[in-house]
N, C-alpha and C positions, 0 to 999 in steps of 0.2 A: 260735854266740852264747849268751849266757845271757839268760834275762829275771830281772830281778831286781824286786821288789815292797818299796824301800824307804820308811819313812816320808816321806820328802820327794818323793818321786817320787808317793806318792797325795794329800797336800797340795797339792803342784802341781795335781796334776789336778782334785783340790776345789777349790780356789782359783778355777783358770781357768773352770771350770763354774758356780760361783757366783757369777761376776762378771758372766757371760754371762746368767745368770738374774735378777739386782738390775738389771741395764740394760733388762731388757724389762718394767720396770714403769710404769706410766700416769703421769702428771704427780701424779695424786690417791695417788700411792705402793702402790696394788695392782695385780695382774695381770688381764689380760682375756684374752691368748692370741689364736690365730686356728685357727679350725675350716677343713679342708679345703671347698676347693671341689667342687660335686655337679653330675654330670651329672642326678642323678634330682631334685635341686632345682629346676634348670635348667629341665630338660624340664616340668616339674607347673605353674613360674610362667609358662613361656611359654602352657600350655594355658589358665591361668587368664585371662591377660591376650587370649589368641584368645577366649574366649567372649563377655568384654565387647566385644571388637571389635566382634562380630558383631551386637551388639545395638545400635554405633552406627555405621553406614556414615560418616556424615559429619565422625566424630571421628578423625584422622589420629595422635592423641598417642602412640599406644602401637606405633606401626608401627617406630620405631627400636629399640626394647627387645627385640620379639621379631623381629626382624631380626637385629642383633645375639647374642642368646641363640641362634639357630640357627647363625650361624654358629660359635660359639662351641664349640656340639655338633658339628659336623661336624669342626672341628679336631682334637676330643677324641676322635673314635671308636677303638676297638681293631681292631688289623690283622684279627680273626676277623670284625669288621662288628659286634661288639657295644659295648657299654659298661658299665663300671663304675661304682661309686658316688662314686668318687675318681678322680682322675688316675691312681692309682697302683694303682687295683684292676681285679680280673680282671671280664672280661664277665659279666654274670648276665640272668638273662631278665626280672625285672622292670623294671630300669633302660632294658634294650633295648628292652622294648615301649611303654615311657612316652616314649624319645626318638623311636621309629620314627613312632609315633601323634603327636608333635608336629609333624615336616614334613609328615604328611598334613592336620592338621587348617588349619596355614598356608598349604596348598598351595604347597610346597615342592620337590613331589617331581620337578619338571622341573628345578629349579635344582641339585638336588643327587641325582642321578638314580643313582650309584654307591654313596653313603652310604646310600640309600633300599633300593636292590638289596641289598647286603652286609648290610643288619640285616634285612630278610626274609628272606632265607638263615639267618642266624642263628637267629632265632626259630623257622622251622621244622624246622633241623635239632636243637633245644634241646628242642621240644616245645610250643610256643605258651602257650594259654591253661592247658591241661591242667597244665604245667610250673609255671605260675605258682600255681594252685590247692595243688598238691602241695606247691611250696615253703614255704606257710604253715602248711596243715595245717587245724585246727581253728580256728587263730586268723584271723578275717577283717579285721582291724584293718586289713591294708595288701593282702591279695588283691582285696578287694571295690573300693576307691581305683584302685587300679592297671588293673580292667579298666572302672570307671567312665571313667577317663580314655580308653581307648580306645575306649569306646562313645561318647561324644562326638566322637572322631575320626573317628566313623563305621567302625574296624574291627573292632568286637564288637557282636554281636546283645545286647540289653538283657536278653533271656529266658536269657542264657547267665550272669547276674550275680546272684547272691545277693542276693534282697530282705534289707534290714536294717530291724528292729523299733524305727524312729524315734522309736514312738509311745510305748516304755517310757521315752523320757527326761523325759517329764511326770509320772511319778513322784517322788516325793520321794527324795533321791537314798540316805538310810536302806537304801530297798528294792534299789538295784543290783545290789547282791552276791545277795540273794536268786533275781532272776528270772535272773541268770547272763545278762548281756548277751552278745553275740557276739563284742565288740570289748575291748579290754582298759580298763584304768579312765582312761587320760589321752585314749583318741578318742571320748569325747562327741562334741564337734563333728563328727567324719568320719560318727560312726552316724546324727545329724540331716542333715546335709547331703548326704549320700550316699543314705541312705535316702531323701530325699524326692527327689533327682533321679531315681531307680529306678523310684519310685512312680508320678513323673511321667510317663514314658516307657512302663510296662509296671506296671499298676495289678493287683493280685490277683483271681481270679476269685470268690473267696469273697467273695459282697457284705456281710456282718458285717465281714469285714475290712478292705475297701475302705472302709467307712464310718466304721469306726473311725480308720482313716489317715488319711481326710479331714477328721475332727474335731480332729485332732492337729497338724496343721499350723500353723497359727498359735499354739498352744500353744507346740510345741518350737522353733519360729523366736524365738517370745519366749527360750526358754530361752537359745538360741545368741547373742541380743545379750548377755542377762544375764553369761554367761561369756567373751565376747569381752574380751580385754586392750584396755586404752585405746590401745594404739600399733596393734591389730589382730591383732597377730600371736599364735594360738593356740600355744602353748610356744615360742614366740619362732622356729618352725620354719617354715620358706618351704614343705616338701610337704604337712605339715597343713594351714595358713593357704591354700594353691593349691589342695588340694582341696576345701575347704569353699568357697574363692570361685566357680571352675571350675563345682560342682555347682549352686548358686544360680542363676548365671549363665547356665550352661544349660539352666536351666528359665525364662529369662525375667525372673528378678528381677537384673535388672543395676542398678537404684538402689536396692536393699537396703541399711541402714546396715552390715550385717555383708559386703556386696562392697564398698562404698567404704572400710572401714576395712583390709581383708583387701588390696585393690588401693594403698593406702596403705603398707601395710606393706611390699609386695613392691617397689614404687618406692622406698621408703626403704633397701632391704638389698639389692637388686643391686649385684654390684664393676665396678668400671671397664672389666672386659674382658666384660662381659656375661653374665655367669655367676652364681650365687647358691649361698650355703655352706647346710650341712646345717642349721646352727641362728646364731643372731647371735651369741652366746659363752658360753662356760662360766666365766665372769668370776669368780663364787663359788669355785665347784671350783677354777679354776686358782690362785686365791688361796690358799684351804686349802691344797691340795696344796703350795704352793711355802711357805707359813710353814712346815709342818708338815715339810718335806724340809730347810729350814735348821734347824728342832730349836733355837729359841731363841736361834739367835747373831745375831740383828737386836739393833740398839742403838734404846733408848729411844724416839729420835727417829724411827728409824723403824718402830718399832711401834705408835705414838699412832695416825697416820693410818689405817693397816692395821684397827687394834681397834675405831676409829670408825666406820669403813665397814661393819666385817662385823657389829657389833651393829645397824647400821641394817637389815642385809639381813635379820634375824630378822623373820619374819611374826609381826604383832600382831594378827590379825584371821581371822575364819573365811573361809577361802580360797573364792571363789566357784566355782570350777573342781573342786576333788574335795572339797570341804566340810571340808577337812584344818582341826583346830585350831589355833589359834595355838602359835606354838614352834618351828616348824621353819624350815630353809632349803631353798631352792633353787639350782639350779647358776649361775645368772645375776642380776644385780641389775636387769633388765629387768623390765618388766609381764608378759611371757608365762612367767615360772618358775612352777614349781608345788614347793611342798615334799616334801622327800623322805627316805628313810631313809639316803643315801649322803652326801649333802651335808651332812644336818644332824650326825652324827657328824664329820664333816672340818671343820665349823666350831666344835665344841664344843673338839676336840683344838687347833684353830690358837687359839684364845682362850686356852686353857692356856699356850700356846707363847708367846703375847704379854700375858702377866702383866706389870704394870710394874716394872722392872728394882730402882727402889730400894725397894721395899716386900717383892718377890716374894711378895706375897698378890693374891688375886682380890679385886678391886674390887666395891661394893654393886653396880652396872649390871650388870658379869660375872657375878656371884654369880648376881643375878637371870635374868640370859639362860641362863646355862648350867645352872638347875633348871629353866626353863621347855622348856630344848632336852631335857634328860633325861625330864622328866615325858611330852613330845612322843613320844621315841623307846619309851619303857615301853608307852605306851597303843597303840602300832602293833604290838606284838609278835604275832603269831600263836600260835594254839593250838597248832601244831607246835614252837613254842619260838623258830623263825626267823623274821626280817623280809622284809616286802615292801616294794618300791620305795615305793609312794603311800599304796594304802589298802588297812587290814587287812580281812581275812575275804575277800578276792577270792583266787580260787583255781584257777578252770578254766583259764586261760591262763597260758602260762609268763612273760610279763612282768608279771606279777601276783602270783606265788606267792613265798613265802620264798626267800631267795637265799645262799647260801653265803658270796658275797665281802662281798656287803651285811652280813650280818649279823655278819660277823669283824669289819667296820668297826665297826659298833653299840658291839659288846662291848669294842674297845678303847677306845672312847670313854668307855663307862659306868666302866670299870676306872680309867682315867686320873682321871674325875672323883671317884671314891671315895676316889682319895690324897690329894685336896686336902683341906684341914684341915676337920675335920667341923664343922657347925653343928647347935646341938642341934633348931633348927625342921626340919630335913633329915630329921631318924630314919628317919621311915617312908618316905620317899622314896627314902634310901638301902636300908633294907631290901627294897625292892620292885627296885631296880636289883640287889641281892644275887643274890636268887632270879631276877630274870631272867638274870642273866649264868649261873649254873647251869642254865637250861632253854635258853639259846642254847648252851653248849658241848655239851650233850647232843644238840641239833639238827647241829651241824657234825660230831658222831661218826655221824650218821646218814647225813648226805650225803656223806661220805669215799668214794670208790671204792677197789675192791680194788687197784687199784694204787697206793694212797698220795693219788692227787689229788685236786682239788678242782675243780668247774666255776663259773665267773663267769657273770652274767647279761649285763652289758651290753658286754663286751667276748669278741673270737672271733680267729681268725687264718683266714684265706683258703687257706693252704697244708693247712691239715687238714680231715679229714674231717668234715661237718656243721657247719662254721665254728666249731669247740669252741677254745679254749684253757686245756689244764689249766694251764700256766705260769705265766698269768697267774692263773687263780683259785688255784692254789695257794701261789704266792707271798702274794696278799692275804690267805688266810688264816693261812698259816703266821705273818703277823707277830702276831696273835693270841696266838698261842702263846707270847710271847717272855717272860714272865714266868717267874722263877726254877723255880717249883713245875709249870711247864708243857712246861718243854723236855724233859723226860725222858718224857713220854708217848707212847704207843703211836701216836698220831696225827700227834703231830710227827716222830717218828721215820719213820715210814712216809712222809710230806710230804717229809723229808729224803732220804730214800733214791728217791723219785721224781725230784727235781729233778735229781738226780744219775745216775737213769739215761736222762735223755732230755736231757742236756748235749750240745752239738755237739760232734765232733773238735776244733773250732777254737778251744774255751774258751767260747763263745757259747751262748745259749739263743734258741729259737723259742719257736713256740707249745707245739711237743710235740715228740718224737722227727721228725727230719729235715727240718723246718722250718727256713728259714733263720734264722741268727741276727740279731737285733734290739738295739738298744740300747734300747729300751723293757722287752722281755722281759727281757734279761740284767741290766739295772740292779736288777728287782725281784727276780730269782731270787737277785743276789749279797747284795741289801739285804735279803731274808727270812731268808737263810741266817745270815749274821752277826747278825741280830737275835737267832735262838733260840740262837747261843752257839756256832755251828761254826765251829770254828779257819781262820784263814790259814793255818796250817800243815798245813790239807787240802789234797792237791795240784789236787783237782779244782775247789775253790773258788778256789784261787788263780789259778788257769788262769782262770776266768772273771773274777776282777777284773784279770788282765791282758789279757783281751779288750778289755773295759770302758774301759781306761786308754788303750790304743792308739787306741779311738775319739777318745777325748779330746782325745788328742796330735794326731792326726791331724787333727782340726777334725770328722770325720765325724758326732760325737754327736749334732748337731744333725738329722741325717735321719730323719725320719718313716717310721712305718711303719702303715699301713689297721687297726687292733685295736680301734678302738670299734665301738660300735652305737647307731644311733640309730632308734628303733621297734626292729621285729624284723627284725633282718637287712640291715639298712641301715648300709653302713660310712662311717666319717669318720673323720680321723686330726686332733690336735691340736698346734700347732706347740711348745709348751711340753712335750708330754708327755717327750721323751726328754733334755730338761734336767733337767727337776724328777727325775725320778727317778735321773739322774745324779747329781747333787747330794744326793741321799738316799743312794744307795749309797756314794758316795766320802766323805760327812760320815760316815757310820758306819764305814766301813773307816779313815778319819783316826782317828778315835776309838780305834778298837780298836789299832792298830798305837802310838798314844799310850800307851796302856797298857802297851805289851810292852816293859816291862823299859826305860822309858824312854829308846828308842831305841837300845836295846844288841844288837837284833837284828835281822837283814837276812834275808827270804826270797827265796830263790833257785830259780827254777826254770832247771835246768840245761840245757835246750834247748826251741826252741819247741814242738816236738813231743812232749816226754817227760811221763809222769806224774805223774814222780817229783818232790819237791818238799823241800829240806833248810833246815834252818835256821842261819846261820854267825853268827858273830860279827863285828863290823864291825871 
């Protein structure tokens, strides 16, 4: 049986995926999505509530939340005795230790004997505390909170937990990068709360350090109050909020305002089945991804509410958390968001795609928002030419360093903005942008690996060594080389060769060679390859498109894969990712085929397993 790629087939697949994506909009016209439920989030939320419950023996209001959460954990334990971050994730030492500790802390070891025993055996088999420390290396952002969680459950001795210098949070924000905090920039609440609970239970022997930390307690707690969002959720994340809440409650501060607001956030974000998601939502991120995937095909009636909503999400004041200047966008429309260098270029590209159809020109309000966004990104560029996620100049820990995929996203946005009608008032900013683009591409050249790939920062693949995902990273960076003058560059050619070399025999792509094909990674690869001009007459690219079309036609294209990282090596999946990426790839393929001699050509794969692609007259 032959497989054909006709214009009509691609158009049909695109329209089907597009309709699904449009139906996923909220009543206000934008997208919100749905993040995966997380065993890690559930375990930490349970521990936070347990620490509060212990201080309120006569209050049983949290009992049902704790019991339902424990029940959910028991129902979702993996066969090897461990837990993964999502219901589709492999077991890992971090989440398993957190879940195991939750059973002990809540005194549920007798009710769930087999679950606790199996978890203990998994922990011993994998390496316990040592394995947790080795997993995160020098980055204490996550290893210390995990061990603190276990210490509060009585399973780890406090002396085994590294002390965090919470006194450094009392310094002005501009000094943070100078003093080299042992946690990433977005984990300041954990530094303060976990540093204090560790100090509470095990004070330093050095009398001077003991005095300094004692004198820093009130001031750093005041700082914690100042940076807590109004809804109580730090970064809109249940784990970070739970770690802060359990630490303060664990040292007796159960009536502290940060604890009260943290508990309110957790109670508001629990799901009906008793579990917690990894984060509330990625509304801004999923909206900009969707708009850019649809690539200007929305009507003005559909564009207007999204455009207005997106303009409202731009930060207009100094951010109290990271001290970010106005002009950026975060991943969510909720108070816990923080402006970053991945969502900001996404918003800029989306606004350009949301220009009013009647004028095809940027409105004054949009022009100002775009100018502020571009300026924000230019100010964030690191000295090495790349862009970090949140804060310029932080470079000691991986999640604060420049990242290839984020930098490529910024470059696409800057170039798209430069292609808009020039305003004489923007001459200096345009000149800065042009220089930044040159430096940015030089940075990408230094980051390309010998095999032609790039690695992403916030995405991975659990089937690959070190949880890497070079297919995602390469596809995202390759998209920045779509301009005619860059397609023939050595970097783009090597990237194309890499994607070809790791394609699976079934035609799809996983995160790297040998990883199972997924909708997300295949759609991203096909999209990027088409963007840089690889022809659909190229047999292996056509096979990739056929693989994706089959998923759409069978309805399996909505199946998610855990490829996202939230914090260091904390997995998630998003329900909209496979749909958005499919829409983008199929829309690009449909556009390419439409230009292909006005449908006069039909591409035909002679046999499903054949690498030969022929072009036939219709």
